[in-house]
FIRO-389370 format. One record per atom (N, C-alpha, C): x, y, z. Coordinates in steps of 0.02 Angstrom, whole numbers, padded with zeros to 5 digits, always signed. Example, Ala and Ser with C-alpha at 12.3 -4.5 7.8 and 13.67 -1.06 7.14 Angstrom:
BEGIN
+00660-00284+00390/+00615-00225+00390/+00660-00165+00390/+00642-00112+00354/+00684-00053+00357/+00645+00002+00394/
! end
This chain:
BEGIN
+00059+11158+11431/+00109+11167+11378/+00089+11127+11316/+00107+11153+11259/+00097+11114+11198/+00163+11109+11161/+00173+11054+11123/+00237+11039+11092/+00228+11024+11018/+00180+11057+10986/+00164+11041+10916/+00225+11048+10870/+00262+11102+10877/+00320+11112+10833/+00375+11061+10846/+00385+11044+10910/+00436+10994+10926/+00417+10925+10899/+00353+10908+10903/+00330+10844+10876/+00341+10842+10801/+00325+10896+10767/+00334+10900+10695/+00408+10894+10676/+00451+10930+10712/+00523+10927+10698/+00551+10858+10711/+00528+10826+10765/+00554+10759+10781/+00533+10708+10728/+00473+10715+10703/+00451+10671+10648/+00497+10678+10587/+00516+10740+10571/+00562+10752+10516/+00631+10723+10532/+00654+10736+10594/+00721+10716+10613/+00730+10640+10611/+00678+10603+10629/+00684+10529+10629/+00694+10501+10559/+00675+10539+10509/+00686+10517+10440/+00756+10535+10416/+00792+10576+10454/+00856+10602+10432/+00915+10580+10475/+00903+10568+10539/+00957+10553+10586/+00939+10490+10626/+00989+10452+10648/+00974+10393+10689/+00936+10412+10752/+00876+10385+10759/+00836+10401+10817/+00812+10472+10819/+00827+10510+10766/+00806+10580+10762/+00849+10628+10801/+00906+10605+10827/+00947+10647+10871/+01021+10641+10853/+01061+10687+10880/+01133+10686+10870/+01171+10654+10927/+01135+10637+10982/+01165+10603+11038/+01109+10565+11073/+01119+10501+11093/+01064+10458+11114/+01022+10484+11171/+01053+10515+11222/+01015+10536+11281/+00965+10591+11265/+00971+10623+11207/+00924+10675+11188/+00858+10647+11160/+00856+10583+11148/+00796+10552+11120/+00745+10540+11175/+00719+10593+11203/+00672+10590+11259/+00606+10562+11234/+00581+10510+11266/+00518+10478+11246/+00458+10519+11271/+00404+10528+11234/+00395+10503+11165/+00426+10550+11113/+00447+10610+11133/+00480+10656+11087/+00518+10708+11130/+00574+10732+11105/+00609+10786+11141/+00579+10853+11124/+00594+10903+11165/+00576+10971+11144/+00636+11001+11108/+00623+11047+11062/+00674+11078+11020/+00686+11149+11044/+00747+11162+11067/+00763+11227+11096/+00772+11279+11041/+00742+11337+11052/+00747+11392+11005/+00797+11445+11029/+00800+11456+11095/+00846+11506+11122/+00856+11493+11196/+00906+11526+11225/+00922+11517+11295/+00955+11579+11322/+00944+11593+11386/+00980+11646+11420/+00978+11632+11495/+01033+11645+11529/+01036+11635+11602/+01018+11563+11620/+00968+11552+11664/+00949+11485+11684/+00892+11456+11642/+00873+11490+11588/+00813+11472+11551/+00827+11448+11480/+00783+11401+11459/+00778+11380+11389/+00707+11395+11365/+00700+11413+11301/+00634+11419+11270/+00633+11371+11210/+00580+11332+11204/+00576+11288+11147/+00541+11323+11089/+00536+11288+11033/+00509+11319+10972/+00434+11329+10976/+00402+11303+11029/+00331+11317+11040/+00320+11374+11090/+00375+11403+11114/+00369+11459+11161/+00367+11439+11234/+00373+11374+11250/+00375+11353+11319/+00442+11372+11351/+00440+11394+11414/+00502+11412+11449/+00516+11361+11504/+00580+11342+11508/+00601+11293+11558/+00660+11321+11599/+00661+11307+11663/+00721+11318+11703/+00766+11258+11691/+00827+11272+11671/+00872+11220+11645/+00921+11196+11699/+00915+11131+11717/+00963+11100+11762/+01005+11046+11727/+00995+11041+11662/+01037+10998+11621/+01101+11035+11602/+01092+11098+11581/+01148+11143+11566/+01197+11112+11517/+01167+11083+11463/+01207+11050+11410/+01250+10994+11439/+01225+10962+11492/+01260+10908+11527/+01325+10933+11559/+01323+10995+11584/+01377+11019+11626/+01416+11080+11607/+01426+11095+11542/+01471+11150+11524/+01449+11220+11546/+01383+11231+11549/+01359+11300+11557/+01357+11321+11630/+01414+11322+11662/+01418+11336+11733/+01400+11409+11749/+01407+11453+11701/+01388+11523+11711/+01318+11538+11686/+01283+11488+11661/+01218+11498+11630/+01226+11511+11555/+01171+11518+11521/+01171+11527+11449/+01184+11600+11430/+01222+11608+11377/+01236+11674+11346/+01264+11724+11397/+01312+11701+11436/+01344+11747+11484/+01379+11803+11445/+01369+11865+11465/+01395+11921+11426/+01471+11921+11418/+01507+11899+11469/+01581+11899+11465/+01604+11850+11412/+01572+11792+11408/+01591+11742+11358/+01571+11766+11289/+01511+11792+11284/+01488+11817+11220/+01534+11871+11192/+01557+11916+11236/+01602+11970+11214/+01670+11942+11193/+01696+11895+11232/+01762+11866+11217/+01761+11830+11149/+01708+11791+11138/+01703+11754+11075/+01691+11801+11016/+01650+11852+11027/+01638+11901+10974/+01702+11936+10954/+01742+11956+11003/+01806+11988+10989/+01852+11941+10950/+01852+11877+10969/+01894+11829+10934/+01870+11818+10863/+01805+11817+10853/+01777+11806+10786/+01799+11862+10739/+01806+11922+10766/+01831+11978+10725/+01903+11967+10702/+01940+11926+10741/+02010+11911+10724/+02017+11847+10683/+01965+11807+10682/+01967+11742+10647/+01951+11686+10695/+01921+11632+10669/+01899+11578+10713/+01933+11512+10701/+01977+11507+10652/+02017+11446+10643/+02078+11463+10602/+02137+11446+10627/+02200+11465+10595/+02239+11405+10567/+02239+11350+10603/+02283+11295+10585/+02356+11309+10604/+02365+11360+10647/+02432+11377+10673/+02425+11387+10748/+02481+11388+10784/+02476+11406+10855/+02451+11477+10864/+02422+11490+10922/+02401+11558+10939/+02419+11573+11011/+02422+11637+11027/+02439+11658+11096/+02388+11632+11146/+02326+11624+11124/+02274+11600+11169/+02291+11531+11198/+02323+11488+11158/+02343+11422+11183/+02390+11428+11242/+02439+11473+11236/+02489+11481+11288/+02456+11509+11351/+02412+11559+11342/+02380+11591+11400/+02335+11542+11437/+02294+11504+11400/+02249+11458+11435/+02287+11399+11464/+02339+11376+11430/+02380+11321+11457/+02412+11342+11524/+02436+11404+11527/+02465+11429+11590/+02412+11430+11645/+02352+11452+11629/+02299+11456+11679/+02280+11387+11704/+02271+11341+11657/+02251+11273+11676/+02305+11239+11719/+02367+11245+11697/+02422+11214+11733/+02430+11243+11803/+02416+11307+11811/+02422+11337+11878/+02367+11311+11925/+02309+11294+11897/+02254+11268+11937/+02260+11193+11947/+02293+11159+11900/+02302+11086+11903/+02377+11072+11900/+02412+11078+11956/+02485+11068+11956/+02507+11000+11929/+02463+10950+11931/+02480+10884+11904/+02488+10887+11828/+02459+10937+11796/+02463+10943+11723/+02523+10987+11704/+02581+10957+11707/+02642+10995+11691/+02647+11011+11617/+02620+10968+11575/+02613+10980+11504/+02541+10962+11486/+02513+10996+11436/+02445+10979+11416/+02435+10995+11343/+02382+10965+11314/+02364+10979+11245/+02289+10989+11240/+02270+11039+11199/+02199+11052+11187/+02175+11011+11128/+02117+10978+11138/+02084+10941+11084/+02012+10966+11079/+01970+10928+11044/+01903+10955+11029/+01846+10927+11071/+01859+10875+11111/+01806+10846+11150/+01835+10805+11208/+01792+10791+11257/+01812+10747+11311/+01829+10678+11288/+01792+10653+11238/+01807+10587+11209/+01877+10585+11182/+01897+10636+11143/+01965+10637+11117/+02017+10640+11173/+02001+10678+11226/+02048+10686+11281/+02061+10620+11316/+02008+10582+11331/+02017+10518+11366/+02051+10467+11320/+02033+10467+11256/+02065+10422+11209/+02140+10435+11206/+02158+10498+11204/+02229+10516+11200/+02266+10500+11265/+02233+10512+11321/+02266+10499+11386/+02280+10424+11393/+02233+10382+11373/+02245+10310+11376/+02302+10290+11329/+02304+10322+11270/+02359+10307+11223/+02426+10327+11253/+02429+10384+11288/+02491+10405+11321/+02510+10354+11374/+02462+10331+11412/+02477+10282+11465/+02504+10217+11434/+02472+10194+11382/+02495+10132+11350/+02563+10142+11316/+02570+10198+11281/+02632+10210+11245/+02692+10220+11290/+02681+10253+11347/+02737+10267+11391/+02757+10208+11435/+02709+10162+11447/+02724+10104+11489/+02740+10042+11448/+02719+10042+11384/+02728+09982+11343/+02681+09926+11361/+02627+09943+11396/+02578+09892+11417/+02511+09906+11383/+02472+09855+11373/+02408+09862+11337/+02347+09864+11383/+02350+09832+11441/+02291+09825+11483/+02276+09890+11520/+02211+09904+11527/+02189+09961+11567/+02133+09938+11614/+02124+09976+11668/+02068+09965+11714/+02021+10025+11710/+01956+10012+11706/+01907+10065+11713/+01857+10045+11767/+01820+10095+11790/+01771+10083+11842/+01703+10067+11811/+01669+10017+11837/+01602+10000+11812/+01557+10061+11817/+01524+10078+11762/+01479+10135+11761/+01513+10200+11745/+01580+10201+11744/+01616+10261+11725/+01610+10272+11650/+01601+10334+11630/+01594+10350+11559/+01651+10394+11538/+01687+10372+11487/+01746+10409+11464/+01743+10423+11390/+01682+10434+11365/+01673+10446+11295/+01655+10383+11257/+01642+10391+11193/+01615+10336+11152/+01667+10304+11108/+01729+10296+11133/+01779+10260+11094/+01785+10189+11119/+01810+10146+11076/+01802+10074+11084/+01827+10045+11150/+01886+10064+11171/+01917+10028+11228/+01882+10041+11294/+01841+10095+11299/+01807+10109+11362/+01732+10102+11357/+01706+10081+11300/+01634+10075+11292/+01612+10006+11316/+01625+09995+11381/+01609+09932+11413/+01572+09948+11478/+01510+09926+11483/+01468+09943+11540/+01473+10018+11555/+01466+10057+11502/+01472+10129+11510/+01411+10158+11544/+01420+10216+11576/+01364+10252+11603/+01331+10294+11549/+01298+10348+11570/+01266+10395+11524/+01213+10361+11482/+01207+10382+11418/+01153+10359+11375/+01153+10284+11365/+01212+10253+11367/+01216+10181+11356/+01177+10143+11410/+01184+10164+11472/+01147+10132+11526/+01073+10148+11523/+01057+10210+11508/+00988+10231+11502/+00951+10188+11452/+00982+10173+11397/+00950+10134+11345/+00954+10058+11357/+00985+10039+11412/+00991+09968+11427/+01041+09932+11383/+01089+09968+11353/+01139+09938+11309/+01207+09954+11337/+01230+09917+11388/+01293+09935+11421/+01354+09923+11377/+01348+09882+11325/+01402+09872+11277/+01376+09891+11208/+01419+09908+11162/+01398+09929+11096/+01417+09877+11043/+01370+09861+11000/+01387+09822+10940/+01434+09864+10897/+01475+09830+10860/+01523+09865+10818/+01590+09877+10851/+01594+09862+10915/+01658+09866+10950/+01691+09797+10948/+01747+09790+10914/+01779+09724+10909/+01799+09697+10977/+01795+09632+10984/+01816+09602+11048/+01889+09619+11064/+01929+09622+11012/+02000+09638+11023/+02009+09708+11053/+01960+09753+11041/+01966+09821+11066/+01955+09825+11141/+01918+09777+11168/+01902+09779+11240/+01933+09722+11280/+01969+09677+11247/+01996+09620+11283/+02048+09641+11335/+02075+09701+11326/+02125+09725+11374/+02096+09775+11424/+02029+09781+11426/+01996+09826+11473/+01966+09785+11529/+01990+09797+11589/+01965+09763+11649/+01923+09812+11689/+01867+09788+11717/+01825+09832+11757/+01825+09811+11830/+01822+09861+11873/+01813+09848+11945/+01758+09893+11970/+01722+09873+12022/+01669+09916+12050/+01698+09978+12082/+01661+10031+12079/+01678+10094+12114/+01672+10082+12189/+01713+10117+12227/+01712+10113+12301/+01729+10042+12326/+01768+10006+12288/+01788+09937+12309/+01863+09930+12302/+01901+09956+12351/+01974+09952+12346/+02001+09881+12346/+01965+09835+12378/+01988+09766+12380/+01987+09736+12310/+01934+09750+12271/+01930+09725+12203/+01986+09755+12160/+02000+09819+12170/+02053+09851+12132/+02121+09820+12149/+02133+09809+12213/+02196+09779+12233/+02205+09709+12204/+02151+09671+12204/+02153+09603+12177/+02172+09603+12103/+02142+09648+12064/+02156+09652+11993/+02227+09675+11981/+02250+09724+12018/+02318+09749+12010/+02369+09694+12024/+02355+09653+12073/+02402+09599+12090/+02398+09542+12039/+02337+09526+12017/+02329+09471+11970/+02363+09485+11904/+02360+09547+11882/+02389+09565+11817/+02451+09609+11826/+02488+09595+11877/+02548+09634+11894/+02595+09639+11834/+02617+09701+11820/+02665+09713+11765/+02633+09716+11697/+02566+09710+11692/+02533+09710+11627/+02484+09768+11617/+02472+09806+11671/+02421+09859+11668/+02454+09927+11659/+02430+09963+11609/+02457+10030+11596/+02428+10082+11643/+02362+10080+11653/+02331+10135+11691/+02264+10113+11720/+02243+10151+11769/+02175+10152+11794/+02145+10219+11774/+02091+10218+11735/+02056+10279+11718/+01991+10281+11757/+01977+10338+11789/+01918+10342+11831/+01893+10413+11836/+01827+10419+11841/+01796+10482+11863/+01801+10483+11939/+01832+10534+11968/+01836+10535+12042/+01768+10536+12075/+01720+10570+12044/+01649+10566+12062/+01613+10541+12000/+01578+10484+12005/+01543+10458+11946/+01488+10506+11926/+01494+10534+11866/+01447+10585+11845/+01395+10560+11797/+01411+10510+11757/+01365+10487+11706/+01325+10426+11727/+01327+10410+11790/+01283+10359+11819/+01259+10386+11886/+01266+10451+11896/+01255+10477+11962/+01230+10548+11966/+01257+10586+12014/+01323+10577+12043/+01326+10523+12097/+01380+10486+12095/+01396+10438+12148/+01462+10460+12178/+01462+10468+12244/+01519+10498+12279/+01568+10445+12303/+01631+10463+12308/+01680+10416+12335/+01672+10408+12410/+01677+10345+12434/+01679+10334+12506/+01742+10366+12535/+01740+10381+12599/+01796+10413+12631/+01859+10371+12623/+01911+10401+12596/+01975+10368+12588/+01983+10327+12525/+01929+10319+12487/+01932+10275+12428/+01981+10302+12375/+01976+10365+12359/+02020+10393+12307/+02093+10391+12330/+02104+10405+12393/+02173+10402+12419/+02200+10331+12415/+02157+10281+12428/+02179+10212+12423/+02194+10193+12351/+02152+10217+12305/+02164+10203+12234/+02231+10232+12211/+02247+10292+12235/+02311+10323+12218/+02369+10282+12248/+02362+10261+12310/+02415+10222+12342/+02426+10156+12306/+02371+10122+12288/+02377+10057+12256/+02408+10062+12186/+02389+10114+12149/+02418+10121+12082/+02493+10137+12086/+02511+10179+12133/+02583+10194+12142/+02622+10132+12162/+02593+10094+12208/+02626+10033+12232/+02637+09983+12176/+02590+09980+12129/+02594+09931+12075/+02620+09961+12009/+02648+10021+12013/+02678+10053+11954/+02627+10059+11897/+02567+10080+11913/+02513+10090+11865/+02494+10164+11864/+02487+10193+11805/+02470+10263+11800/+02396+10274+11819/+02384+10329+11853/+02316+10348+11872/+02293+10407+11829/+02238+10396+11792/+02207+10449+11752/+02143+10471+11786/+02139+10535+11803/+02076+10564+11828/+02039+10595+11769/+01981+10568+11754/+01937+10597+11704/+01895+10650+11738/+01916+10713+11730/+01881+10769+11762/+01843+10811+11710/+01819+10779+11658/+01780+10815+11608/+01718+10846+11640/+01688+10812+11689/+01629+10839+11724/+01650+10877+11787/+01694+10848+11827/+01710+10878+11892/+01759+10936+11888/+01797+10941+11834/+01846+10994+11827/+01814+11063+11828/+01840+11107+11870/+01817+11176+11879/+01748+11181+11912/+01718+11124+11930/+01652+11127+11963/+01657+11110+12037/+01692+11056+12055/+01699+11041+12126/+01742+11093+12160/+01791+11116+12125/+01833+11173+12144/+01866+11195+12079/+01898+11252+12079/+01932+11273+12017/+01985+11222+11997/+02015+11190+12047/+02064+11137+12033/+02034+11068+12030/+01969+11064+12025/+01935+11001+12015/+01934+10955+12075/+01918+10892+12063/+01915+10843+12117/+01984+10830+12146/+02036+10835+12105/+02103+10821+12130/+02124+10872+12182/+02102+10935+12174/+02116+10985+12225/+02073+10973+12287/+02008+10959+12276/+01962+10950+12332/+01982+10891+12375/+02001+10835+12344/+02016+10774+12382/+02091+10765+12395/+02132+10810+12369/+02204+10806+12383/+02239+10748+12350/+02222+10734+12287/+02252+10679+12249/+02291+10708+12191/+02349+10680+12177/+02388+10700+12119/+02391+10643+12069/+02349+10644+12017/+02351+10591+11967/+02411+10600+11921/+02426+10549+11882/+02480+10553+11833/+02458+10589+11770/+02395+10578+11751/+02366+10609+11692/+02295+10632+11709/+02273+10686+11676/+02207+10714+11688/+02175+10731+11622/+02109+10722+11618/+02071+10746+11560/+02019+10796+11584/+02011+10848+11543/+01963+10902+11557/+01920+10914+11496/+01867+10951+11505/+01822+10969+11449/+01765+11012+11476/+01711+11013+11440/+01649+11047+11460/+01661+11119+11483/+01667+11131+11549/+01669+11199+11576/+01725+11240+11547/+01784+11210+11535/+01841+11249+11513/+01833+11274+11442/+01781+11253+11407/+01766+11280+11341/+01712+11333+11342/+01684+11347+11401/+01634+11400+11406/+01573+11387+11363/+01560+11323+11346/+01503+11306+11303/+01523+11292+11232/+01587+11298+11216/+01612+11282+11149/+01650+11216+11152/+01657+11181+11095/+01689+11115+11096/+01762+11118+11118/+01779+11075+11166/+01848+11074+11190/+01861+11010+11230/+01922+10990+11233/+01946+10938+11278/+02019+10954+11293/+02043+10929+11349/+02113+10940+11368/+02139+10875+11399/+02199+10854+11379/+02231+10800+11416/+02302+10823+11433/+02325+10802+11492/+02391+10823+11514/+02412+10786+11575/+02474+10798+11596/+02499+10764+11655/+02573+10775+11664/+02605+10725+11692/+02677+10730+11707/+02716+10746+11644/+02767+10787+11651/+02807+10808+11594/+02840+10749+11559/+02865+10700+11598/+02900+10643+11567/+02853+10601+11525/+02788+10601+11541/+02739+10565+11501/+02719+10605+11440/+02702+10668+11450/+02677+10709+11395/+02731+10727+11345/+02795+10726+11366/+02849+10739+11318/+02857+10683+11267/+02822+10627+11278/+02824+10573+11230/+02771+10579+11175/+02730+10632+11180/+02678+10644+11130/+02708+10682+11071/+02688+10662+11010/+02713+10695+10949/+02698+10770+10951/+02744+10812+10928/+02803+10795+10888/+02865+10777+10928/+02863+10785+10995/+02923+10771+11034/+02937+10698+11043/+02885+10656+11037/+02893+10585+11048/+02853+10544+10998/+02848+10480+11011/+02820+10433+10962/+02746+10417+10975/+02715+10449+11025/+02644+10438+11038/+02605+10491+10999/+02567+10468+10950/+02538+10516+10902/+02469+10540+10924/+02459+10605+10916/+02394+10636+10925/+02394+10700+10884/+02338+10711+10847/+02334+10771+10806/+02260+10787+10794/+02245+10849+10772/+02176+10867+10758/+02172+10936+10727/+02133+10942+10675/+02123+11007+10641/+02098+11060+10689/+02053+11040+10734/+02021+11089+10778/+02053+11093+10848/+02110+11059+10857/+02147+11066+10920/+02164+11139+10932/+02149+11163+10992/+02166+11233+11008/+02124+11282+10969/+02060+11267+10956/+02016+11312+10919/+02012+11380+10955/+02027+11434+10921/+02030+11500+10954/+01966+11521+10988/+01908+11507+10958/+01845+11527+10989/+01835+11491+11056/+01851+11426+11058/+01843+11388+11120/+01892+11412+11173/+01953+11428+11153/+02002+11452+11201/+01982+11519+11230/+01957+11563+11188/+01934+11629+11210/+01877+11622+11260/+01830+11577+11245/+01775+11565+11291/+01799+11536+11357/+01849+11492+11354/+01876+11462+11414/+01911+11513+11459/+01950+11556+11429/+01984+11609+11468/+01933+11655+11501/+01881+11674+11464/+01829+11717+11492/+01793+11683+11550/+01780+11618+11543/+01748+11581+11597/+01790+11582+11660/+01855+11569+11653/+01899+11570+11711/+01902+11639+11742/+01903+11691+11701/+01904+11760+11728/+01845+11772+11774/+01785+11752+11751/+01725+11763+11792/+01728+11720+11855/+01747+11658+11848/+01746+11613+11905/+01797+11631+11958/+01854+11658+11937/+01906+11676+11985/+01892+11744+12018/+01865+11791+11980/+01856+11859+12006/+01792+11867+12047/+01742+11828+12034/+01677+11840+12066/+01659+11787+12118/+01708+11748+12140/+01696+11697+12191/+01638+11651+12171/+01633+11638+12106/+01577+11600+12080/+01573+11530+12109/+01629+11497+12116/+01629+11427+12136/+01601+11419+12207/+01619+11464+12252/+01595+11458+12321/+01520+11473+12325/+01497+11523+12288/+01426+11538+12287/+01387+11479+12259/+01413+11449+12206/+01380+11391+12176/+01377+11332+12225/+01431+11320+12260/+01432+11265+12307/+01381+11275+12363/+01374+11338+12386/+01324+11352+12438/+01253+11340+12411/+01241+11360+12349/+01176+11349+12318/+01161+11274+12312/+01212+11236+12292/+01203+11164+12286/+01187+11131+12352/+01223+11151+12405/+01210+11123+12471/+01140+11140+12495/+01119+11202+12484/+01052+11224+12504/+00999+11185+12467/+01009+11175+12401/+00961+11138+12361/+00955+11066+12386/+01011+11033+12399/+01009+10964+12421/+00976+10956+12489/+00990+11002+12535/+00959+10999+12601/+00883+11005+12596/+00860+11052+12554/+00787+11060+12545/+00756+10998+12515/+00789+10968+12466/+00763+10907+12435/+00763+10849+12484/+00814+10843+12524/+00816+10790+12574/+00759+10796+12623/+00743+10857+12644/+00687+10868+12689/+00621+10846+12657/+00613+10860+12593/+00552+10840+12557/+00545+10764+12556/+00600+10730+12538/+00599+10657+12533/+00584+10626+12601/+00615+10654+12653/+00604+10629+12721/+00531+10638+12742/+00502+10697+12726/+00432+10709+12743/+00384+10661+12707/+00402+10641+12647/+00360+10595+12609/+00367+10523+12631/+00419+10509+12670/+00429+10442+12696/+00446+10391+12642/+00477+10414+12587/+00493+10369+12532/+00566+10344+12538/+00579+10287+12508/+00646+10259+12509/+00686+10287+12450/+00688+10353+12446/+00725+10388+12394/+00786+10422+12425/+00830+10446+12385/+00890+10479+12411/+00909+10539+12368/+00938+10588+12401/+00963+10648+12367/+01039+10647+12374/+01073+10647+12317/+01146+10640+12317/+01176+10696+12277/+01235+10717+12296/+01270+10768+12257/+01330+10796+12293/+01363+10841+12260/+01422+10875+12287/+01431+10939+12248/+01455+10991+12283/+01464+11056+12251/+01399+11078+12218/+01398+11091+12153/+01337+11113+12118/+01307+11056+12077/+01319+10994+12097/+01291+10934+12064/+01240+10903+12112/+01184+10879+12084/+01135+10847+12128/+01093+10798+12087/+01059+10752+12123/+01014+10705+12092/+00967+10676+12144/+00904+10666+12125/+00857+10628+12165/+00857+10557+12136/+00881+10509+12176/+00879+10439+12156/+00815+10408+12183/+00779+10372+12140/+00719+10338+12161/+00738+10269+12189/+00773+10272+12246/+00797+10213+12281/+00849+10236+12332/+00877+10190+12371/+00929+10208+12420/+00990+10237+12384/+01029+10276+12420/+01089+10306+12390/+01136+10253+12363/+01152+10255+12299/+01198+10205+12271/+01271+10224+12284/+01312+10173+12292/+01384+10183+12302/+01424+10153+12244/+01389+10121+12197/+01422+10094+12138/+01371+10085+12083/+01395+10061+12027/+01353+10052+11967/+01296+10003+11978/+01311+09945+12009/+01260+09894+12019/+01203+09920+12063/+01220+09958+12115/+01169+09985+12159/+01127+10038+12123/+01159+10077+12081/+01121+10128+12043/+01069+10096+11998/+01086+10039+11969/+01040+10006+11923/+00977+09980+11958/+00978+09976+12024/+00919+09953+12060/+00868+10009+12071/+00886+10070+12056/+00839+10125+12064/+00782+10120+12013/+00727+10153+12028/+00667+10149+11987/+00673+10196+11927/+00698+10170+11872/+00708+10211+11812/+00643+10237+11783/+00593+10193+11780/+00529+10214+11751/+00495+10266+11795/+00498+10255+11861/+00470+10303+11907/+00503+10371+11900/+00570+10370+11892/+00605+10434+11883/+00582+10468+11819/+00575+10430+11765/+00557+10461+11702/+00487+10491+11704/+00441+10458+11739/+00374+10487+11747/+00378+10552+11786/+00421+10553+11837/+00433+10614+11875/+00464+10668+11831/+00513+10649+11790/+00544+10696+11744/+00492+10730+11699/+00444+10691+11672/+00392+10719+11629/+00348+10768+11667/+00332+10752+11730/+00291+10798+11769/+00329+10863+11782/+00394+10857+11797/+00434+10917+11808/+00438+10959+11744/+00446+10925+11687/+00449+10962+11624/+00384+11000+11611/+00328+10968+11625/+00263+11001+11617/+00256+11059+11666/+00295+11059+11720/+00295+11114+11768/+00346+11167+11752/+00382+11158+11695/+00430+11208+11674/+00500+11199+11701/+00516+11138+11724/+00583+11123+11751/+00614+11068+11708/+00671+11083+11678/+00706+11035+11637/+00763+11004+11676/+00751+10943+11701/+00803+10903+11732/+00833+10858+11678/+00890+10827+11693/+00917+10779+11645/+00867+10721+11637/+00856+10698+11575/+00801+10652+11561/+00818+10579+11574/+00855+10566+11628/+00875+10498+11645/+00891+10494+11719/+00873+10438+11749/+00894+10426+11818/+00969+10425+11824/+01004+10413+11768/+01076+10404+11769/+01113+10463+11737/+01092+10523+11752/+01128+10582+11731/+01127+10632+11789/+01179+10672+11795/+01184+10721+11848/+01148+10785+11829/+01114+10816+11878/+01086+10883+11869/+01136+10934+11896/+01134+10994+11866/+01183+11045+11882/+01148+11112+11898/+01181+11151+11940/+01160+11220+11953/+01212+11266+11922/+01189+11322+11893/+01235+11371+11864/+01234+11435+11907/+01281+11479+11892/+01285+11543+11926/+01224+11586+11912/+01187+11571+11860/+01127+11610+11842/+01065+11587+11881/+01069+11532+11917/+01013+11508+11957/+01012+11544+12024/+00976+11601+12026/+00973+11639+12088/+00922+11608+12136/+00914+11638+12194/+00871+11609+12246/+00799+11604+12223/+00775+11654+12187/+00705+11651+12164/+00695+11592+12116/+00743+11582+12072/+00739+11526+12024/+00739+11459+12062/+00783+11454+12111/+00787+11391+12150/+00723+11380+12191/+00695+11433+12219/+00632+11425+12257/+00576+11401+12211/+00572+11429+12151/+00522+11406+12102/+00532+11332+12087/+00595+11312+12080/+00611+11242+12066/+00589+11197+12124/+00604+11218+12185/+00587+11177+12243/+00511+11169+12250/+00473+11221+12232/+00400+11214+12233/+00377+11160+12184/+00408+11159+12126/+00391+11108+12076/+00411+11039+12102/+00469+11033+12132/+00490+10969+12161/+00438+10945+12212/+00417+10991+12256/+00369+10974+12308/+00306+10944+12278/+00279+10979+12229/+00217+10957+12197/+00226+10891+12159/+00279+10886+12121/+00288+10827+12078/+00309+10765+12117/+00347+10773+12170/+00366+10716+12211/+00305+10689+12248/+00261+10734+12271/+00201+10711+12306/+00156+10672+12259/+00152+10694+12196/+00106+10661+12150/+00135+10596+12122/
! end
C-alpha cells in the first residue's frame, strides 16, 4: 500500500488544525489515512487503498456504511428540510420507540452528541438532588466536559494524558472516582460522603478503555448500593445502547437506572445524543422545571430520520441476534489463535464488541494500563498494511457491523493469524 495523498493531506492539516485532526484518537502515528468513501464493511482512502472497517466510526455504524434504508430515509427528509428550529413529528415517533425499548426512560430529550447527553444527565442529577458531588468509574469516558475529564479513557489514555489542562480544579473537586468491578470501594465512598453525592455515572461495559466486562453481580450490586444510599444511577449507554441488545446493557443485565444516556447507533451515523430517565427527574428540565438545557440542533430531523430507519432494520431483520452470533464466533476464533501461540494475551468482548489485549484480561482501568500499548500499535500497523482497520489504540473497542458477512470475517481472521504470528 502507498499513502502519498494521505501524507500530503496530513502535512497540510497540521498547519491548520491542532495535531492535524478533529479528534485526538484520529492522529494515528506517523500519519492517519484519509477516507474518500465507504460502503458496507469497507473504507477506501484517497490513495485507493481498501480496508475492512472494524472501527465503524467508533461504534455508530452498526449496519455498515451507506446502508440503503438509512440513505433513503435521510434523502426523503432532506426533501422536506433538514433543520426547522421547531418540534417535528419525528421527535415524537423516535421518543416513543426509544422509551418502549428503554422503559427506564419515561421522559427523554434529544441532543446533538453523547457528550451533551452525559453533561445534561449529570446536571439533572445535581439539580434534582441539590447535591454537587458525583462518582465516576476510573477509565470510564463520558465525553470531554470538565467534570468527568478525570482519568478518562479513550484518546486521553492513549495519549498518556489522563487529565486535561484547562479544566479548573473547582470543576473536578466534586468528582470522586472508584475502580470498576470493585463494589467494596463504591460502598466505602457512598458511606464516607453520605448525603452529599448526587449520582454515580458509569458505562455498564467499559468501552473506551476496553471492552472491559462487569464481573458477575457487579452491576446489580452497584444498583443496590446506590438505592440504599439515595444516590441516582446514570447508565452511560452511548456505546452499549442498541448493541448489546435493542434495550442496551440495562435490558441484558436486568438493571433499571434512574437516568440513561444514548448516542451513536440511534443516530444511524448522524450526530445525536439522548438523555432521559424517571419522569419525576426529567420533569424538572426546562421548560417544565428549573434545570436548563437547550440546543439549536436538538432533535435534528435528519438524525431522527436516520435513527428511525436504523431501528426499523434492526427490529425487522433480527440484526442484533445475527450480530451477536458473529461476535461470539469471531472471539472464539481469536481465542484459539492466541492459545495456539502460547502468548499471555487475551480476547475480550461481548455481543458485537471485541478486542485483543496484549496482556491478561483486564477487569479495571489499572489492569488495562499494564497491557503492551506499543506492541498493540505495531500490530495495528501490520493489520492496516494487510487491509484491516482496527481501532488505532489498545484502549478502544473494535466493532462488527451487519455488513460484515462470513467471507469478510474469514478474510479478517486470516490477517489476524498472520499478523499475530509475526
